[in-house]
C-alpha angles and dihedrals in degrees: 000000000000115000106214127192119255130192114248098172140013131202139181090218130060092216093060092046089050092051089052091049091050092049091053091045090052088055092051099259116127114221139161138206120243129198096007094126092047094050093042091050095049113009091188086074092059096093091043094056098034095257123267113335132208107208134190135178111282090240089061098040097099092051091047092051091049090054092048091050089055091052106043094163089064090063094044100251113110115226113272095010128097126209088252094057113128118265115266132213110258091217104047105006095239116148114264133191114254092245096041117120096186128047110243091212105048106007095242114156135200090230090063096249121110118227108260112255116241114263120232115240108251111191 
């Protein structure tokens, strides 16, 4: 029986793919990175080739996936959050609209200036 290579993770960045490869290697699973040179040379080709791939032998793919599920930060998806989760304020963690420039909860802004607090009318 021929043991082919299968892709267990993909990445747009070679550094992330290398960290996944190292994680798998640390757990005793040999893996290699495919298409890194192609994507790094011409990143427009990334979507065409399926980005940079981390591949393992098919016989070790289930063990590799189990390891990657235990370490979600290695694959770029924080535990409990999906890629479609709403944006969060970097200062207080409150949800923000994608196009918001100022946090509605704390007034933090991406431009480094807090929204001025409303002044009380003193008469």
